PDB file of N, H, CA, C and O in Angstrom:
ATOM      1  N   MET A   1      76.860  75.710  67.329  1.00  0.00           N
ATOM      2  CA  MET A   1      77.768  74.835  66.610  1.00  0.00           C
ATOM      3  C   MET A   1      78.177  75.590  65.461  1.00  0.00           C
ATOM      4  O   MET A   1      77.468  76.394  64.857  1.00  0.00           O
ATOM      5  N   GLN A   2      79.521  75.242  65.161  1.00  0.00           N
ATOM      6  H   GLN A   2      80.097  74.588  65.652  1.00  0.00           H
ATOM      7  CA  GLN A   2      79.992  75.999  64.033  1.00  0.00           C
ATOM      8  C   GLN A   2      80.048  74.675  62.946  1.00  0.00           C
ATOM      9  O   GLN A   2      80.299  73.512  63.263  1.00  0.00           O
ATOM     10  N   GLU A   3      79.753  75.168  61.627  1.00  0.00           N
ATOM     11  H   GLU A   3      79.549  76.112  61.369  1.00  0.00           H
ATOM     12  CA  GLU A   3      79.744  74.461  60.369  1.00  0.00           C
ATOM     13  C   GLU A   3      81.099  74.531  59.868  1.00  0.00           C
ATOM     14  O   GLU A   3      81.711  75.599  59.868  1.00  0.00           O
ATOM     15  N   LYS A   4      81.596  73.466  59.445  1.00  0.00           N
ATOM     16  H   LYS A   4      81.100  72.598  59.445  1.00  0.00           H
ATOM     17  CA  LYS A   4      82.794  73.607  58.672  1.00  0.00           C
ATOM     18  C   LYS A   4      82.772  73.705  57.088  1.00  0.00           C
ATOM     19  O   LYS A   4      82.229  72.881  56.353  1.00  0.00           O
ATOM     20  N   LYS A   5      83.408  74.779  56.703  1.00  0.00           N
ATOM     21  H   LYS A   5      83.849  75.449  57.300  1.00  0.00           H
ATOM     22  CA  LYS A   5      83.217  75.097  55.252  1.00  0.00           C
ATOM     23  C   LYS A   5      83.999  73.677  54.389  1.00  0.00           C
ATOM     24  O   LYS A   5      85.149  73.267  54.543  1.00  0.00           O
ATOM     25  N   GLN A   6      83.173  73.268  53.683  1.00  0.00           N
ATOM     26  H   GLN A   6      82.239  73.601  53.558  1.00  0.00           H
ATOM     27  CA  GLN A   6      83.835  72.252  52.596  1.00  0.00           C
ATOM     28  C   GLN A   6      84.100  72.685  51.231  1.00  0.00           C
ATOM     29  O   GLN A   6      83.253  73.103  50.442  1.00  0.00           O
ATOM     30  N   THR A   7      85.245  72.562  51.038  1.00  0.00           N
ATOM     31  H   THR A   7      85.933  72.223  51.679  1.00  0.00           H
ATOM     32  CA  THR A   7      86.170  73.059  49.752  1.00  0.00           C
ATOM     33  C   THR A   7      85.866  72.375  48.477  1.00  0.00           C
ATOM     34  O   THR A   7      85.682  72.803  47.338  1.00  0.00           O
ATOM     35  N   ALA A   8      85.866  70.803  49.159  1.00  0.00           N
ATOM     36  H   ALA A   8      86.016  70.455  50.084  1.00  0.00           H
ATOM     37  CA  ALA A   8      85.823  69.894  48.104  1.00  0.00           C
ATOM     38  C   ALA A   8      84.325  69.515  47.808  1.00  0.00           C
ATOM     39  O   ALA A   8      83.473  69.763  48.661  1.00  0.00           O
ATOM     40  N   MET A   9      84.042  69.016  46.810  1.00  0.00           N
ATOM     41  H   MET A   9      84.734  68.815  46.117  1.00  0.00           H
ATOM     42  CA  MET A   9      82.744  68.735  45.973  1.00  0.00           C
ATOM     43  C   MET A   9      82.296  67.402  46.969  1.00  0.00           C
ATOM     44  O   MET A   9      82.986  66.383  46.995  1.00  0.00           O
ATOM     45  N   ASN A  10      81.312  67.526  47.608  1.00  0.00           N
ATOM     46  H   ASN A  10      80.751  68.354  47.586  1.00  0.00           H
ATOM     47  CA  ASN A  10      80.747  66.247  48.479  1.00  0.00           C
ATOM     48  C   ASN A  10      79.651  65.691  47.485  1.00  0.00           C
ATOM     49  O   ASN A  10      79.392  66.243  46.415  1.00  0.00           O
ATOM     50  N   ARG A  11      79.093  64.655  47.900  1.00  0.00           N
ATOM     51  H   ARG A  11      79.304  64.207  48.769  1.00  0.00           H
ATOM     52  CA  ARG A  11      78.385  63.738  47.020  1.00  0.00           C
ATOM     53  C   ARG A  11      76.891  64.640  46.630  1.00  0.00           C
ATOM     54  O   ARG A  11      76.403  64.592  45.501  1.00  0.00           O
ATOM     55  N   ARG A  12      76.389  65.308  47.569  1.00  0.00           N
ATOM     56  H   ARG A  12      76.785  65.347  48.486  1.00  0.00           H
ATOM     57  CA  ARG A  12      75.151  65.753  47.318  1.00  0.00           C
ATOM     58  C   ARG A  12      75.475  67.024  46.079  1.00  0.00           C
ATOM     59  O   ARG A  12      74.684  67.242  45.161  1.00  0.00           O
ATOM     60  N   ASN A  13      76.720  67.749  46.259  1.00  0.00           N
ATOM     61  H   ASN A  13      77.362  67.572  47.004  1.00  0.00           H
ATOM     62  CA  ASN A  13      76.813  68.796  45.518  1.00  0.00           C
ATOM     63  C   ASN A  13      77.112  68.234  44.035  1.00  0.00           C
ATOM     64  O   ASN A  13      76.707  68.808  43.024  1.00  0.00           O
ATOM     65  N   PHE A  14      77.910  66.980  44.023  1.00  0.00           N
ATOM     66  H   PHE A  14      78.239  66.514  44.845  1.00  0.00           H
ATOM     67  CA  PHE A  14      78.301  66.344  42.506  1.00  0.00           C
ATOM     68  C   PHE A  14      77.108  65.977  42.066  1.00  0.00           C
ATOM     69  O   PHE A  14      76.982  66.261  40.875  1.00  0.00           O
ATOM     70  N   LEU A  15      75.931  65.327  42.654  1.00  0.00           N
ATOM     71  H   LEU A  15      76.034  65.096  43.622  1.00  0.00           H
ATOM     72  CA  LEU A  15      74.642  65.047  42.024  1.00  0.00           C
ATOM     73  C   LEU A  15      73.866  65.986  41.607  1.00  0.00           C
ATOM     74  O   LEU A  15      73.093  65.748  40.680  1.00  0.00           O
ATOM     75  N   ARG A  16      73.913  67.235  42.203  1.00  0.00           N
ATOM     76  H   ARG A  16      74.541  67.428  42.957  1.00  0.00           H
ATOM     77  CA  ARG A  16      73.351  68.443  42.018  1.00  0.00           C
ATOM     78  C   ARG A  16      73.730  68.927  40.737  1.00  0.00           C
ATOM     79  O   ARG A  16      72.918  69.302  39.892  1.00  0.00           O
ATOM     80  N   ALA A  17      75.147  68.917  40.572  1.00  0.00           N
ATOM     81  H   ALA A  17      75.807  68.612  41.258  1.00  0.00           H
ATOM     82  CA  ALA A  17      75.701  69.629  39.383  1.00  0.00           C
ATOM     83  C   ALA A  17      75.591  68.663  38.136  1.00  0.00           C
ATOM     84  O   ALA A  17      75.600  69.099  36.985  1.00  0.00           O
ATOM     85  N   PHE A  18      75.487  67.299  38.449  1.00  0.00           N
ATOM     86  H   PHE A  18      75.480  66.945  39.384  1.00  0.00           H
ATOM     87  CA  PHE A  18      75.437  66.312  37.398  1.00  0.00           C
ATOM     88  C   PHE A  18      74.238  66.204  36.768  1.00  0.00           C
ATOM     89  O   PHE A  18      74.089  65.925  35.578  1.00  0.00           O
ATOM     90  N   GLY A  19      73.095  66.497  37.830  1.00  0.00           N
ATOM     91  H   GLY A  19      73.216  66.723  38.796  1.00  0.00           H
ATOM     92  CA  GLY A  19      71.778  66.489  37.372  1.00  0.00           C
ATOM     93  C   GLY A  19      71.396  67.687  36.571  1.00  0.00           C
ATOM     94  O   GLY A  19      70.520  67.578  35.713  1.00  0.00           O
ATOM     95  N   GLY A  20      72.032  68.897  36.807  1.00  0.00           N
ATOM     96  H   GLY A  20      72.744  68.986  37.504  1.00  0.00           H
ATOM     97  CA  GLY A  20      71.837  69.842  36.012  1.00  0.00           C
ATOM     98  C   GLY A  20      72.462  69.905  34.477  1.00  0.00           C
ATOM     99  O   GLY A  20      71.952  70.347  33.448  1.00  0.00           O
ATOM    100  N   ALA A  21      73.734  69.310  34.706  1.00  0.00           N
ATOM    101  H   ALA A  21      74.149  68.951  35.543  1.00  0.00           H
ATOM    102  CA  ALA A  21      74.285  69.304  33.489  1.00  0.00           C
ATOM    103  C   ALA A  21      73.517  68.210  32.337  1.00  0.00           C
ATOM    104  O   ALA A  21      73.409  68.528  31.153  1.00  0.00           O
ATOM    105  N   SER A  22      73.034  66.944  32.860  1.00  0.00           N
ATOM    106  H   SER A  22      73.122  66.686  33.822  1.00  0.00           H
ATOM    107  CA  SER A  22      72.516  66.227  32.199  1.00  0.00           C
ATOM    108  C   SER A  22      71.033  66.696  31.574  1.00  0.00           C
ATOM    109  O   SER A  22      70.623  66.298  30.484  1.00  0.00           O
ATOM    110  N   THR A  23      70.382  67.507  32.353  1.00  0.00           N
ATOM    111  H   THR A  23      70.715  67.830  33.239  1.00  0.00           H
ATOM    112  CA  THR A  23      69.223  68.318  31.983  1.00  0.00           C
ATOM    113  C   THR A  23      69.626  69.213  30.891  1.00  0.00           C
ATOM    114  O   THR A  23      68.983  69.121  29.845  1.00  0.00           O
ATOM    115  N   THR A  24      70.466  69.960  30.953  1.00  0.00           N
ATOM    116  H   THR A  24      70.988  70.036  31.803  1.00  0.00           H
ATOM    117  CA  THR A  24      70.831  70.919  29.961  1.00  0.00           C
ATOM    118  C   THR A  24      71.321  70.054  28.601  1.00  0.00           C
ATOM    119  O   THR A  24      71.015  70.382  27.455  1.00  0.00           O
ATOM    120  N   ALA A  25      72.108  68.932  28.939  1.00  0.00           N
ATOM    121  H   ALA A  25      72.357  68.665  29.871  1.00  0.00           H
ATOM    122  CA  ALA A  25      72.249  68.092  27.439  1.00  0.00           C
ATOM    123  C   ALA A  25      71.188  67.668  26.799  1.00  0.00           C
ATOM    124  O   ALA A  25      71.131  67.689  25.569  1.00  0.00           O
ATOM    125  N   ALA A  26      70.038  67.151  27.702  1.00  0.00           N
ATOM    126  H   ALA A  26      70.084  67.134  28.700  1.00  0.00           H
ATOM    127  CA  ALA A  26      68.840  66.617  27.157  1.00  0.00           C
ATOM    128  C   ALA A  26      68.118  67.641  26.217  1.00  0.00           C
ATOM    129  O   ALA A  26      67.706  67.376  25.088  1.00  0.00           O
ATOM    130  N   VAL A  27      68.024  68.875  26.864  1.00  0.00           N
ATOM    131  H   VAL A  27      68.359  69.091  27.781  1.00  0.00           H
ATOM    132  CA  VAL A  27      67.334  69.990  26.220  1.00  0.00           C
ATOM    133  C   VAL A  27      67.969  70.642  25.056  1.00  0.00           C
ATOM    134  O   VAL A  27      67.337  71.318  24.244  1.00  0.00           O
ATOM    135  N   ALA A  28      69.447  70.378  24.992  1.00  0.00           N
ATOM    136  H   ALA A  28      69.960  69.829  25.652  1.00  0.00           H
ATOM    137  CA  ALA A  28      70.081  70.796  23.750  1.00  0.00           C
ATOM    138  C   ALA A  28      70.121  69.784  22.770  1.00  0.00           C
ATOM    139  O   ALA A  28      70.361  70.104  21.606  1.00  0.00           O
ATOM    140  N   ALA A  29      69.910  68.548  23.094  1.00  0.00           N
ATOM    141  H   ALA A  29      69.715  68.288  24.039  1.00  0.00           H
ATOM    142  CA  ALA A  29      69.880  67.403  22.110  1.00  0.00           C
ATOM    143  C   ALA A  29      68.488  67.519  21.345  1.00  0.00           C
ATOM    144  O   ALA A  29      68.398  67.229  20.153  1.00  0.00           O
ATOM    145  N   VAL A  30      67.423  67.957  22.095  1.00  0.00           N
ATOM    146  H   VAL A  30      67.496  68.194  23.064  1.00  0.00           H
ATOM    147  CA  VAL A  30      66.187  67.889  21.802  1.00  0.00           C
ATOM    148  C   VAL A  30      66.120  69.034  20.677  1.00  0.00           C
ATOM    149  O   VAL A  30      65.648  68.855  19.554  1.00  0.00           O
ATOM    150  N   THR A  31      66.680  70.270  21.163  1.00  0.00           N
ATOM    151  H   THR A  31      67.063  70.416  22.075  1.00  0.00           H
ATOM    152  CA  THR A  31      66.537  71.476  20.181  1.00  0.00           C
ATOM    153  C   THR A  31      67.327  71.477  18.924  1.00  0.00           C
ATOM    154  O   THR A  31      67.074  72.067  17.873  1.00  0.00           O
ATOM    155  N   LEU A  32      68.416  70.644  19.246  1.00  0.00           N
ATOM    156  H   LEU A  32      68.622  70.165  20.099  1.00  0.00           H
ATOM    157  CA  LEU A  32      69.514  70.658  18.115  1.00  0.00           C
ATOM    158  C   LEU A  32      69.105  69.498  16.929  1.00  0.00           C
ATOM    159  O   LEU A  32      69.764  69.350  15.899  1.00  0.00           O
ATOM    160  N   SER A  33      67.917  68.721  17.266  1.00  0.00           N
ATOM    161  H   SER A  33      67.382  68.840  18.102  1.00  0.00           H
ATOM    162  CA  SER A  33      67.823  67.557  16.380  1.00  0.00           C
ATOM    163  C   SER A  33      67.058  68.101  15.083  1.00  0.00           C
ATOM    164  O   SER A  33      66.309  69.070  15.203  1.00  0.00           O
ATOM    165  N   PRO A  34      67.237  67.505  13.895  1.00  0.00           N
ATOM    166  CA  PRO A  34      66.572  67.831  12.784  1.00  0.00           C
ATOM    167  C   PRO A  34      65.257  67.600  12.654  1.00  0.00           C
ATOM    168  O   PRO A  34      64.651  66.769  13.331  1.00  0.00           O
ATOM    169  N   GLY A  35      64.639  68.475  11.589  1.00  0.00           N
ATOM    170  H   GLY A  35      65.132  69.150  11.039  1.00  0.00           H
ATOM    171  CA  GLY A  35      63.375  68.554  11.914  1.00  0.00           C
ATOM    172  C   GLY A  35      62.372  67.186  11.579  1.00  0.00           C
ATOM    173  O   GLY A  35      61.493  66.856  12.375  1.00  0.00           O
ATOM    174  N   GLU A  36      62.541  66.677  10.710  1.00  0.00           N
ATOM    175  H   GLU A  36      63.255  66.945  10.063  1.00  0.00           H
ATOM    176  CA  GLU A  36      61.937  65.324  10.343  1.00  0.00           C
ATOM    177  C   GLU A  36      62.742  64.179   9.731  1.00  0.00           C
ATOM    178  O   GLU A  36      63.570  64.311   8.831  1.00  0.00           O
ATOM    179  N   ALA A  37      62.413  63.102  10.300  1.00  0.00           N
ATOM    180  H   ALA A  37      61.740  62.995  11.032  1.00  0.00           H
ATOM    181  CA  ALA A  37      63.280  61.767   9.948  1.00  0.00           C
ATOM    182  C   ALA A  37      62.813  61.428   8.398  1.00  0.00           C
ATOM    183  O   ALA A  37      61.736  61.751   7.896  1.00  0.00           O
ATOM    184  N   GLN A  38      63.870  60.706   7.772  1.00  0.00           N
ATOM    185  H   GLN A  38      64.745  60.442   8.179  1.00  0.00           H
ATOM    186  CA  GLN A  38      63.640  60.480   6.477  1.00  0.00           C
ATOM    187  C   GLN A  38      63.314  59.116   6.545  1.00  0.00           C
ATOM    188  O   GLN A  38      63.833  58.437   7.431  1.00  0.00           O
ATOM    189  N   ALA A  39      62.489  58.585   5.700  1.00  0.00           N
ATOM    190  H   ALA A  39      62.068  59.136   4.981  1.00  0.00           H
ATOM    191  CA  ALA A  39      62.020  57.282   5.570  1.00  0.00           C
ATOM    192  C   ALA A  39      62.978  56.456   4.457  1.00  0.00           C
ATOM    193  O   ALA A  39      63.351  56.954   3.395  1.00  0.00           O
ATOM    194  N   TYR A  40      63.270  55.228   4.867  1.00  0.00           N
ATOM    195  H   TYR A  40      62.968  54.823   5.730  1.00  0.00           H
ATOM    196  CA  TYR A  40      63.969  54.538   4.027  1.00  0.00           C
ATOM    197  C   TYR A  40      63.291  53.731   2.779  1.00  0.00           C
ATOM    198  O   TYR A  40      62.356  52.944   2.924  1.00  0.00           O
ATOM    199  N   ASP A  41      63.835  54.012   1.674  1.00  0.00           N
ATOM    200  H   ASP A  41      64.595  54.652   1.556  1.00  0.00           H
ATOM    201  CA  ASP A  41      63.098  53.511   0.421  1.00  0.00           C
ATOM    202  C   ASP A  41      63.968  52.359  -0.131  1.00  0.00           C
ATOM    203  O   ASP A  41      65.090  52.477  -0.624  1.00  0.00           O
ATOM    204  N   PRO A  42      63.184  51.111   0.053  1.00  0.00           N
ATOM    205  CA  PRO A  42      64.088  49.870  -0.109  1.00  0.00           C
ATOM    206  C   PRO A  42      64.325  49.459  -1.731  1.00  0.00           C
ATOM    207  O   PRO A  42      65.061  48.569  -2.156  1.00  0.00           O
ATOM    208  N   GLY A  43      63.662  50.178  -2.332  1.00  0.00           N
ATOM    209  H   GLY A  43      63.063  50.901  -1.987  1.00  0.00           H
ATOM    210  CA  GLY A  43      63.671  49.904  -3.895  1.00  0.00           C
ATOM    211  C   GLY A  43      62.910  48.797  -4.305  1.00  0.00           C
ATOM    212  O   GLY A  43      62.384  48.127  -3.416  1.00  0.00           O
ATOM    213  N   GLU A  44      62.694  48.367  -5.877  1.00  0.00           N
ATOM    214  H   GLU A  44      63.121  48.911  -6.599  1.00  0.00           H
ATOM    215  CA  GLU A  44      62.258  47.327  -6.227  1.00  0.00           C
ATOM    216  C   GLU A  44      62.914  46.232  -6.117  1.00  0.00           C
ATOM    217  O   GLU A  44      62.215  45.220  -6.084  1.00  0.00           O
ATOM    218  N   GLU A  45      64.272  46.065  -6.035  1.00  0.00           N
ATOM    219  H   GLU A  45      64.841  46.887  -6.062  1.00  0.00           H
ATOM    220  CA  GLU A  45      65.160  44.704  -5.826  1.00  0.00           C
ATOM    221  C   GLU A  45      64.629  44.117  -4.646  1.00  0.00           C
ATOM    222  O   GLU A  45      64.246  42.948  -4.651  1.00  0.00           O
ATOM    223  N   GLU A  46      64.566  44.978  -3.438  1.00  0.00           N
ATOM    224  H   GLU A  46      64.877  45.928  -3.434  1.00  0.00           H
ATOM    225  CA  GLU A  46      64.230  44.350  -2.250  1.00  0.00           C
ATOM    226  C   GLU A  46      62.800  44.127  -1.871  1.00  0.00           C
ATOM    227  O   GLU A  46      62.519  43.417  -0.906  1.00  0.00           O
ATOM    228  N   THR A  47      61.936  44.683  -2.565  1.00  0.00           N
ATOM    229  H   THR A  47      62.164  45.260  -3.349  1.00  0.00           H
ATOM    230  CA  THR A  47      60.616  44.263  -2.383  1.00  0.00           C
ATOM    231  C   THR A  47      60.013  43.465  -3.350  1.00  0.00           C
ATOM    232  O   THR A  47      58.784  43.411  -3.321  1.00  0.00           O
ATOM    233  N   ARG A  48      60.634  42.812  -4.233  1.00  0.00           N
ATOM    234  H   ARG A  48      61.633  42.856  -4.256  1.00  0.00           H
ATOM    235  CA  ARG A  48      59.969  41.960  -5.123  1.00  0.00           C
ATOM    236  C   ARG A  48      59.653  40.773  -4.703  1.00  0.00           C
ATOM    237  O   ARG A  48      60.342  40.568  -3.704  1.00  0.00           O
ATOM    238  N   ALA A  49      58.891  39.747  -4.950  1.00  0.00           N
ATOM    239  H   ALA A  49      58.331  39.913  -5.762  1.00  0.00           H
ATOM    240  CA  ALA A  49      58.633  38.524  -4.454  1.00  0.00           C
ATOM    241  C   ALA A  49      59.835  37.517  -4.547  1.00  0.00           C
ATOM    242  O   ALA A  49      60.493  37.461  -5.585  1.00  0.00           O
ATOM    243  N   ARG A  50      60.049  36.929  -3.745  1.00  0.00           N
ATOM    244  H   ARG A  50      59.515  36.975  -2.902  1.00  0.00           H
ATOM    245  CA  ARG A  50      61.306  35.941  -3.650  1.00  0.00           C
ATOM    246  C   ARG A  50      60.771  34.386  -3.196  1.00  0.00           C
ATOM    247  O   ARG A  50      61.496  33.392  -3.153  1.00  0.00           O
ATOM    248  N   TYR A  51      59.787  34.415  -2.973  1.00  0.00           N
ATOM    249  H   TYR A  51      59.198  35.222  -3.007  1.00  0.00           H
ATOM    250  CA  TYR A  51      59.267  33.045  -2.905  1.00  0.00           C
ATOM    251  C   TYR A  51      58.893  32.189  -4.079  1.00  0.00           C
ATOM    252  O   TYR A  51      58.095  32.541  -4.948  1.00  0.00           O
ATOM    253  N   ARG A  52      59.600  30.905  -4.040  1.00  0.00           N
ATOM    254  H   ARG A  52      60.248  30.619  -3.334  1.00  0.00           H
ATOM    255  CA  ARG A  52      59.355  29.983  -5.313  1.00  0.00           C
ATOM    256  C   ARG A  52      58.976  28.543  -4.597  1.00  0.00           C
ATOM    257  O   ARG A  52      59.500  28.157  -3.552  1.00  0.00           O
ATOM    258  N   GLU A  53      58.088  27.899  -5.258  1.00  0.00           N
ATOM    259  H   GLU A  53      57.662  28.213  -6.107  1.00  0.00           H
ATOM    260  CA  GLU A  53      57.834  26.760  -4.742  1.00  0.00           C
ATOM    261  C   GLU A  53      58.707  25.584  -5.490  1.00  0.00           C
ATOM    262  O   GLU A  53      58.266  24.863  -6.386  1.00  0.00           O
ATOM    263  N   THR A  54      59.852  25.541  -5.018  1.00  0.00           N
ATOM    264  H   THR A  54      60.210  26.126  -4.290  1.00  0.00           H
ATOM    265  CA  THR A  54      60.828  24.528  -5.701  1.00  0.00           C
ATOM    266  C   THR A  54      60.508  23.263  -5.313  1.00  0.00           C
ATOM    267  O   THR A  54      59.466  23.083  -4.683  1.00  0.00           O
ATOM    268  N   GLU A  55      61.424  22.115  -5.657  1.00  0.00           N
ATOM    269  H   GLU A  55      62.270  22.262  -6.168  1.00  0.00           H
ATOM    270  CA  GLU A  55      61.129  20.715  -5.525  1.00  0.00           C
ATOM    271  C   GLU A  55      61.426  20.556  -3.840  1.00  0.00           C
ATOM    272  O   GLU A  55      60.686  19.857  -3.148  1.00  0.00           O
ATOM    273  N   HIS A  56      62.410  21.174  -3.363  1.00  0.00           N
ATOM    274  H   HIS A  56      63.010  21.742  -3.926  1.00  0.00           H
ATOM    275  CA  HIS A  56      62.650  20.921  -2.011  1.00  0.00           C
ATOM    276  C   HIS A  56      61.746  21.700  -1.066  1.00  0.00           C
ATOM    277  O   HIS A  56      61.740  21.435   0.136  1.00  0.00           O
ATOM    278  N   VAL A  57      60.988  22.653  -1.585  1.00  0.00           N
ATOM    279  H   VAL A  57      60.993  22.868  -2.562  1.00  0.00           H
ATOM    280  CA  VAL A  57      59.938  23.292  -0.722  1.00  0.00           C
ATOM    281  C   VAL A  57      58.696  22.462  -0.771  1.00  0.00           C
ATOM    282  O   VAL A  57      57.927  22.475   0.191  1.00  0.00           O
ATOM    283  N   LYS A  58      58.419  21.639  -1.980  1.00  0.00           N
ATOM    284  H   LYS A  58      59.044  21.629  -2.761  1.00  0.00           H
ATOM    285  CA  LYS A  58      57.416  20.697  -2.219  1.00  0.00           C
ATOM    286  C   LYS A  58      57.598  19.599  -1.151  1.00  0.00           C
ATOM    287  O   LYS A  58      56.680  19.247  -0.410  1.00  0.00           O
ATOM    288  N   ALA A  59      58.851  19.077  -1.120  1.00  0.00           N
ATOM    289  H   ALA A  59      59.596  19.363  -1.722  1.00  0.00           H
ATOM    290  CA  ALA A  59      59.339  17.884  -0.386  1.00  0.00           C
ATOM    291  C   ALA A  59      59.063  18.364   1.213  1.00  0.00           C
ATOM    292  O   ALA A  59      58.617  17.598   2.068  1.00  0.00           O
ATOM    293  N   PHE A  60      59.354  19.535   1.411  1.00  0.00           N
ATOM    294  H   PHE A  60      59.716  20.157   0.717  1.00  0.00           H
ATOM    295  CA  PHE A  60      59.228  20.054   3.025  1.00  0.00           C
ATOM    296  C   PHE A  60      57.409  19.897   3.341  1.00  0.00           C
ATOM    297  O   PHE A  60      56.856  19.388   4.317  1.00  0.00           O
ATOM    298  N   TYR A  61      56.952  20.378   2.426  1.00  0.00           N
ATOM    299  H   TYR A  61      57.402  20.791   1.633  1.00  0.00           H
ATOM    300  CA  TYR A  61      55.269  20.350   2.545  1.00  0.00           C
ATOM    301  C   TYR A  61      54.901  18.803   2.652  1.00  0.00           C
ATOM    302  O   TYR A  61      54.285  18.360   3.622  1.00  0.00           O
ATOM    303  N   ARG A  62      55.279  18.095   1.694  1.00  0.00           N
ATOM    304  H   ARG A  62      55.779  18.454   0.906  1.00  0.00           H
ATOM    305  CA  ARG A  62      54.995  16.697   1.825  1.00  0.00           C
ATOM    306  C   ARG A  62      55.283  16.038   3.117  1.00  0.00           C
ATOM    307  O   ARG A  62      54.386  15.478   3.747  1.00  0.00           O
ATOM    308  N   VAL A  63      56.664  16.093   3.582  1.00  0.00           N
ATOM    309  H   VAL A  63      57.392  16.547   3.069  1.00  0.00           H
ATOM    310  CA  VAL A  63      57.122  15.465   4.703  1.00  0.00           C
ATOM    311  C   VAL A  63      56.477  16.138   5.960  1.00  0.00           C
ATOM    312  O   VAL A  63      56.646  15.491   6.994  1.00  0.00           O
ATOM    313  N   ASN A  64      55.868  17.147   6.068  1.00  0.00           N
ATOM    314  H   ASN A  64      55.731  17.672   5.228  1.00  0.00           H
ATOM    315  CA  ASN A  64      55.392  17.750   7.252  1.00  0.00           C
ATOM    316  C   ASN A  64      54.012  17.907   7.246  1.00  0.00           C
ATOM    317  O   ASN A  64      53.423  18.703   7.978  1.00  0.00           O
ATOM    318  N   GLY A  65      53.431  17.101   6.365  1.00  0.00           N
ATOM    319  H   GLY A  65      53.910  16.455   5.771  1.00  0.00           H
ATOM    320  CA  GLY A  65      51.866  17.113   6.159  1.00  0.00           C
ATOM    321  C   GLY A  65      51.199  18.337   5.632  1.00  0.00           C
ATOM    322  O   GLY A  65      50.001  18.509   5.859  1.00  0.00           O
ATOM    323  N   TYR A  66      51.948  19.269   4.886  1.00  0.00           N
ATOM    324  H   TYR A  66      52.921  19.130   4.701  1.00  0.00           H
ATOM    325  CA  TYR A  66      51.246  20.439   4.500  1.00  0.00           C
ATOM    326  C   TYR A  66      50.264  20.361   3.062  1.00  0.00           C
ATOM    327  O   TYR A  66      49.440  21.155   2.608  1.00  0.00           O
ATOM    328  N   GLU A  67      50.721  19.124   2.616  1.00  0.00           N
ATOM    329  H   GLU A  67      51.391  18.480   2.985  1.00  0.00           H
ATOM    330  CA  GLU A  67      50.165  18.874   1.369  1.00  0.00           C
ATOM    331  C   GLU A  67      48.429  19.138   1.350  1.00  0.00           C
ATOM    332  O   GLU A  67      47.728  19.626   0.463  1.00  0.00           O
ATOM    333  N   THR A  68      48.069  18.611   2.690  1.00  0.00           N
ATOM    334  H   THR A  68      48.638  18.214   3.410  1.00  0.00           H
ATOM    335  CA  THR A  68      46.543  18.676   2.807  1.00  0.00           C
ATOM    336  C   THR A  68      46.099  20.120   2.741  1.00  0.00           C
ATOM    337  O   THR A  68      44.966  20.326   2.307  1.00  0.00           O
ATOM    338  N   LEU A  69      46.815  21.106   3.100  1.00  0.00           N
ATOM    339  H   LEU A  69      47.736  20.939   3.453  1.00  0.00           H
ATOM    340  CA  LEU A  69      46.594  22.527   3.032  1.00  0.00           C
ATOM    341  C   LEU A  69      46.478  23.336   2.070  1.00  0.00           C
ATOM    342  O   LEU A  69      45.997  24.469   2.088  1.00  0.00           O
ATOM    343  N   LYS A  70      47.147  22.461   0.778  1.00  0.00           N
ATOM    344  H   LYS A  70      47.538  21.541   0.764  1.00  0.00           H
ATOM    345  CA  LYS A  70      47.439  23.041  -0.446  1.00  0.00           C
ATOM    346  C   LYS A  70      46.093  22.611  -1.421  1.00  0.00           C
ATOM    347  O   LYS A  70      45.982  23.061  -2.561  1.00  0.00           O
ATOM    348  N   LYS A  71      45.211  21.791  -0.890  1.00  0.00           N
ATOM    349  H   LYS A  71      45.302  21.425   0.036  1.00  0.00           H
ATOM    350  CA  LYS A  71      44.372  21.126  -1.767  1.00  0.00           C
ATOM    351  C   LYS A  71      43.217  22.273  -1.862  1.00  0.00           C
ATOM    352  O   LYS A  71      42.226  22.095  -2.571  1.00  0.00           O
TER     353      LYS A  71
END
């Protein structure tokens, strides 16, 4: 039997080439990434206490039966 030479890229060759390219890209991404990630510092303004027991909060507690928990 004679095998035909295929000049066009068939599906198997395409997937083989695509797999090799994606592996190379993944290795390059890991290699080129910076050394250590920097942590986010929110500052004092974002970490201060914001809860205030105002009148509407007290009303919510009273209506929903939370006043028994506060005793």
